[in-house]
Structure formats: structure tokens, C-alpha cells
C-alpha positions in Angstrom: -76.3 -160.4 10.2 -75.8 -157.6 8.3 -74.2 -155.6 10.7 -72.4 -159.1 11.3 -70.7 -159.0 8.0 -70.0 -155.3 8.0 -68.2 -155.7 10.8 -66.2 -159.0 9.4 -65.5 -156.8 6.4 -64.2 -154.3 8.0 -62.0 -156.1 10.3 -60.6 -157.9 7.1 -60.2 -154.6 5.7 -58.5 -153.2 8.7 -55.8 -156.3 8.8 -55.1 -156.0 4.9 -54.3 -152.5 5.2 -51.8 -153.0 8.5 -50.0 -156.0 6.3 -49.3 -153.3 3.4 -48.0 -150.7 6.1 -46.2 -153.4 7.3 -44.3 -153.8 4.4 -42.9 -151.0 4.1 -41.4 -151.1 7.9 -40.1 -154.5 7.1 -37.9 -153.1 4.5 -36.5 -150.4 7.1 -35.7 -153.1 9.4 -32.4 -153.8 7.3 -29.8 -154.3 8.4 -30.5 -155.9 11.6 -27.1 -157.0 11.6 -23.3 -155.9 10.7 -22.6 -156.0 6.6 -19.8 -157.1 5.0 -17.6 -155.0 1.9 -15.5 -157.6 0.3 -13.0 -155.6 -1.2 -10.6 -158.4 -4.0 -8.2 -156.2 -4.1 -5.1 -155.5 -1.3 -5.0 -153.1 1.5 -4.1 -149.7 0.7 -5.3 -149.3 -2.8 -8.0 -147.1 -4.3 -10.4 -149.6 -3.6 -9.6 -150.1 -0.3 -9.6 -146.9 0.8 -12.8 -145.8 -1.2 -14.5 -148.9 0.4 -13.6 -147.7 3.8 -14.5 -144.2 3.2 -18.4 -145.8 2.8 -18.2 -148.1 5.6 -17.5 -145.6 8.1 -20.6 -143.0 6.6 -23.3 -145.6 5.8 -24.2 -146.9 9.5 -25.5 -143.2 9.7 -27.8 -143.4 7.0 -29.4 -147.3 7.7 -29.9 -147.4 11.1 -26.2 -147.9 12.6 -25.2 -150.9 11.9 -21.9 -151.6 11.2 -20.5 -151.4 7.5 -17.2 -153.9 8.0 -14.4 -154.0 5.1 -12.5 -157.4 4.5 -10.0 -157.9 2.1 -9.8 -160.7 0.1 -7.4 -159.9 -3.0 -5.7 -162.7 -5.3 -6.3 -164.3 -9.1 -6.8 -161.0 -10.5 -9.7 -159.9 -8.1 -11.7 -163.3 -8.7 -11.0 -165.2 -5.4 -12.8 -162.4 -3.5 -15.4 -161.9 -6.2 -16.5 -165.6 -6.1 -16.8 -165.5 -2.2 -19.5 -162.8 -2.9 -21.2 -164.5 -5.6 -21.6 -167.6 -3.3 -22.9 -165.2 -0.6 -26.5 -165.3 0.5 -28.6 -163.1 -1.4 -30.1 -161.1 1.7 -27.9 -158.1 1.6 -25.0 -158.6 4.4 -22.0 -159.1 1.8 -21.5 -156.9 -1.0 -18.6 -156.5 -3.6 -16.9 -153.6 -4.0 -15.7 -154.2 -8.0 -14.0 -151.9 -10.2 -13.8 -152.3 -14.0 -10.9 -155.1 -13.8 -14.6 -156.9 -13.4 -16.1 -155.4 -16.4 -12.3 -156.7 -18.3 -12.5 -159.6 -16.5 -15.5 -160.9 -18.1 -14.1 -161.2 -21.2 -10.0 -161.6 -20.3 -10.5 -164.9 -18.0 -13.2 -167.4 -19.0 -12.7 -170.0 -16.8 -13.5 -167.7 -13.6 -16.3 -169.4 -11.3 -18.6 -166.6 -11.6 -20.3 -164.5 -14.3 -20.9 -160.9 -13.2 -24.0 -160.4 -14.7 -25.5 -163.5 -13.8 -24.4 -163.7 -10.5 -24.6 -160.2 -9.3 -26.8 -157.4 -9.2 -25.1 -153.4 -9.9 -26.2 -151.6 -6.6 -24.4 -148.2 -6.6 -21.5 -146.9 -8.4 -18.9 -144.4 -6.4 -16.4 -142.9 -8.1 -14.4 -142.7 -10.7 -10.4 -141.1 -11.4 -8.6 -140.6 -14.6 -5.7 -142.0 -15.5 -2.1 -139.8 -16.8 0.0 -140.7 -19.8 3.3 -140.0 -18.6 7.2 -140.5 -20.6 10.2 -140.5 -19.3 11.9 -136.9 -19.6 14.5 -138.8 -22.0 11.5 -139.2 -24.1 11.6 -136.5 -27.0 8.3 -136.6 -27.6 6.0 -133.6 -25.4 2.6 -134.6 -26.9 0.0 -137.5 -28.4 0.7 -136.2 -31.8 4.0 -136.1 -31.5 4.1 -140.0 -29.5 1.6 -141.0 -32.5 3.6 -139.8 -35.0 6.8 -141.6 -33.6 5.4 -145.0 -32.5 4.1 -145.1 -36.8 7.6 -144.4 -37.7 9.3 -146.8 -35.7 6.5 -149.5 -34.7 7.2 -151.7 -31.3 10.2 -149.4 -30.5 8.4 -147.3 -28.0 7.3 -149.1 -24.5 4.7 -148.8 -22.1 4.5 -150.0 -18.4 1.4 -151.4 -16.9 0.9 -153.3 -13.5 -0.4 -156.4 -15.2 -2.8 -158.1 -17.8 -6.2 -156.9 -17.8 -5.8 -153.7 -15.3 -6.7 -150.6 -16.3 -3.2 -149.4 -16.8 -2.8 -152.0 -19.8 -6.1 -151.3 -21.1 -5.7 -147.6 -21.0 -2.8 -148.6 -23.1 -4.5 -150.4 -25.9 -7.5 -149.1 -25.9 -5.2 -145.9 -27.1 -2.8 -148.2 -29.5 -6.5 -149.4 -30.8 -7.8 -146.3 -31.8 -4.5 -144.6 -32.7 -3.5 -147.8 -35.0 0.0 -147.5 -32.9 2.4 -150.6 -32.0 3.4 -149.9 -28.8 5.2 -152.7 -26.7 3.6 -153.7 -23.3 6.0 -154.2 -20.5 3.6 -155.9 -17.8 4.3 -155.7 -14.2 3.3 -158.0 -10.9 2.4 -154.4 -9.5 2.3 -151.1 -10.6 5.2 -149.7 -8.2 7.5 -151.9 -9.9 6.1 -150.2 -13.1 6.4 -147.2 -11.8 10.1 -147.3 -10.6 11.0 -148.4 -14.1 9.1 -145.7 -15.8 11.0 -143.3 -13.6 14.3 -144.9 -14.0 14.0 -144.9 -18.0 14.0 -148.5 -18.3 11.0 -148.5 -20.1 9.4 -145.1 -21.7 5.5 -144.9 -21.0 3.2 -145.3 -18.4 -1.0 -145.1 -18.2 -0.6 -144.6 -14.3 -3.4 -142.8 -11.9 -3.9 -139.3 -11.5 -3.3 -139.7 -7.4 -0.1 -141.8 -7.9 1.8 -139.4 -10.4 0.8 -136.0 -9.8 3.9 -135.5 -7.7 6.3 -136.8 -9.6 5.0 -134.6 -12.6 5.4 -131.7 -10.3 8.8 -132.7 -9.7 10.0 -133.1 -12.6 10.7 -136.8 -12.6 8.3 -137.8 -15.9 6.4 -135.6 -17.8 2.6 -135.6 -18.2 1.7 -135.9 -21.9 -2.4 -136.0 -21.3 -4.5 -137.3 -19.0 -7.3 -139.5 -19.7 -10.8 -138.8 -18.7 -13.8 -136.7 -21.1 -12.4 -134.1 -19.6 -9.3 -132.3 -17.8 -8.6 -133.7 -14.4 -9.0 -131.1 -11.5 -5.4 -132.6 -10.4 -3.5 -131.1 -13.7 -5.8 -128.8 -15.4 -3.1 -127.8 -16.9 -2.6 -131.1 -18.8 -5.3 -131.7 -22.0 -6.9 -134.8 -22.5 -6.0 -137.6 -24.9 -9.4 -137.0 -26.7 -8.7 -133.0 -27.2 -5.2 -133.8 -28.3 -6.5 -135.9 -31.5 -7.6 -139.6 -30.5 -11.8 -137.6 -30.2 -13.7 -140.5 -28.1 -11.4 -141.7 -26.2 -11.5 -142.8 -22.4 -10.2 -144.9 -20.1 -10.9 -144.1 -16.4 -10.9 -146.6 -13.0 -14.2 -146.5 -11.7 -15.4 -147.7 -8.6 -19.3 -149.4 -7.3 -20.8 -151.8 -5.3 -22.7 -155.0 -6.3 -24.5 -158.0 -4.3 -25.5 -161.5 -5.4 -27.7 -162.3 -7.6 -31.2 -162.0 -5.8 -30.7 -159.5 -3.1 -34.4 -158.2 -2.6 -34.8 -155.2 -4.2 -36.0 -153.0 -1.9 -32.5 -153.7 0.0 -30.5 -153.1 -3.2 -32.7 -149.7 -3.8 -32.3 -148.5 0.2 -28.3 -149.2 -0.3 -28.2 -147.2 -3.6 -29.9 -144.0 -1.7 -27.5 -144.0 1.0 -24.1 -144.5 -1.1 -25.8 -141.6 -3.6 -26.6 -139.7 -0.8 -23.0 -140.1 0.3 -21.0 -139.2 -2.4 -23.3 -136.1 -3.2 -22.0 -134.7 0.3 -19.8 -131.8 -0.8 -17.3 -131.6 2.0 -16.5 -135.7 0.5 -16.7 -134.2 -3.4 -14.0 -131.9 -2.3 -11.7 -134.3 0.1 -11.6 -136.6 -3.3 -11.6 -133.7 -6.4 -8.0 -132.9 -4.5 -7.1 -136.9 -4.7 -8.4 -136.8 -8.2 -11.8 -138.7 -7.9 -15.0 -137.7 -9.4 -18.4 -138.8 -7.8 -21.0 -141.2 -9.7 -24.7 -141.3 -9.2 -27.1 -143.9 -11.1 -29.7 -145.8 -9.8 -29.6 -149.6 -9.7 -30.9 -149.8 -13.4 -28.7 -147.1 -15.1 -25.7 -149.0 -13.2 -26.5 -152.0 -15.1 -26.3 -150.7 -17.9 -23.0 -148.6 -17.2 -21.3 -152.3 -16.0 -22.9 -153.7 -19.6 -21.6 -151.2 -22.0 -18.0 -151.4 -19.8 -17.9 -155.1 -20.7 -18.7 -154.3 -24.6 -16.4 -151.6 -24.4 -13.5 -153.4 -23.3 -13.9 -157.0 -25.2 -13.9 -155.1 -28.0 -10.3 -154.2 -27.2 -9.4 -157.5 -25.8 -11.0 -159.4 -29.3 -8.8 -156.8 -31.5 -5.8 -156.8 -29.9 -5.9 -160.3 -28.8 -5.3 -160.1 -25.6 -4.5 -162.9 -23.1 -4.6 -163.8 -19.3 -1.4 -164.3 -17.7 
């Protein structure tokens, strides 16, 4: 009888051990079929380009399954984002998000989702600085001169952006808020139109991506006033930051990350985070991105969640202070 009980206990223990070992093994089966990365922005933009860079490399780290990029632009990123929010929380539909999303949390009250309620942060990807440029006819050559002129004649200077709530617009509003200046915002329906009018001298200033405006600066078609990161840009190292030019604490970048529908299993989120972190840590990728002015970001899901929350709060203050309304 004792021997029988011993055998039964031994079998139970073996079964329990096998079950526990099977749990992490089951987690390793993700993904078992192709994964979609929804980019709620147009083809060819930074979000699209970096999403495809990830999609090319993720299969090598996650069992060979394809990661497929689908562009779903529209309504200031709301259309594609809502599609992901309504997708099954299984890790097979991911969102390529940017700080447009953190701005929209305050700016777009009527959107059908809430970022922190309906999504779980997976991993950041990278950030890129902006550069404040002026048409050559503008007599100011640095931030201090610009602030002095703007205060002397409030509303006379103008700056272009790719539209209300975009990173280019918010960089300008943050600058105005921190310097106590009034510079007239001229919104466009895309960055190309805004850029064209700054190059043509119809608008005085613009905060634009370093990757886009660097060649125009080097050609003398615009002059660089300052870059917007915490430290000088690797693409424009000779140009000072806004922070070091007399506006301490100023920072406004374009950053990208991955999110998944709320309820996605934690082991799937962690596996994706580890894979993305490994990819953005690859030296050859970092060198290629540095030539474009992009800096890799690496955080675990918890740290990235705080990063998203902090960014929402940062832009909420700017939006409320400037009384910005969605178009």
C-alpha cells in the first residue's frame, strides 16, 4: 500500500514538473503565424521606414515567421490606431506609434480609443531630433536673437508646420511656451508644403526633421538656428541645441515605439521587447541610423509605459497653456 502511494505521488510530481516546464515552452511558440505591424501614417515617412527595418529583422529572432507592415493612415493616425485597438490581444496585430499619439490623447477628445486604457506598451524604437531653421532673409542667427525679436514684435514672425498636433507644431508651441514669445503658427496639410514655403521665404521659420532639412541647410537654402534634442545632433554637430542656447530643459523630438492591444499576454510582450531591444542594439543598425539622425531607444515594457505617460502629460500642459484645438 505504501509502495502504491509512493508511486502515485511520484507520478503526480513528474506530471506537475512537466506542466511547469511546458509553460515557458508554450510561450516560445509565439509567433506561430505572420504578425501585422499597423503603421497609421503614410508610406515613406519615418514611421513607415523604421517599421519596415524592424519587420525585416524580427523573423530572425522570433522563429522565422513574417512580420508584415500595413499602412493605415488617416484622421491624424486615429484610423489605423483604432483598428489595432479592436484587434484580438494575441500579439499578432501591433501598432507602430509615435508621439503624435501622446499629443492626440489631449488634442483629440473624440477618438474611439484611449491609449493607456486600450493598449500596452511593448518597446520603444528610436528618436530623431528636429532642427529650427529660418529663411536666409530672416536677420536673426541664434535663439537669443530670435526670442528678442519675437518679444519686440509679437506675432510678426511666422513658423510653418505639417499640421495641428504634429511634432513640428508641438515643438514650436513648446518653444513659445518656454520663451514667453508669440510667433504665428501657419499649419499645412503636410510637411512638404510647409517646407516649400519656408524655402521660398513665404514663412520665416520651421521646426523640421534633421534628416529632411540637413541638405537644405548645407546648400544654404535655409539657416539652422538650433536643434531640439538634449544633446547636439550627430548629423548637425556644429549646430547648438535650443537648451544650450538659453532655453534650459527644452526638448522636442520625434520618437517611435511599438504597442499592442490591452490584454496581450505578458510573455508575448516581453518576448517582443527583447527582440526589438536586440535589434536596435545592433552596431551596424545604429551606425546606419546615426547617419540619418536617429538614436536607438531601449527600455523594458514598464519603463516604456512610464515614458509614454510622461510624454502625454508633457504635451497636455503645452496644449492647455496654448489653448490648441484640433482642426
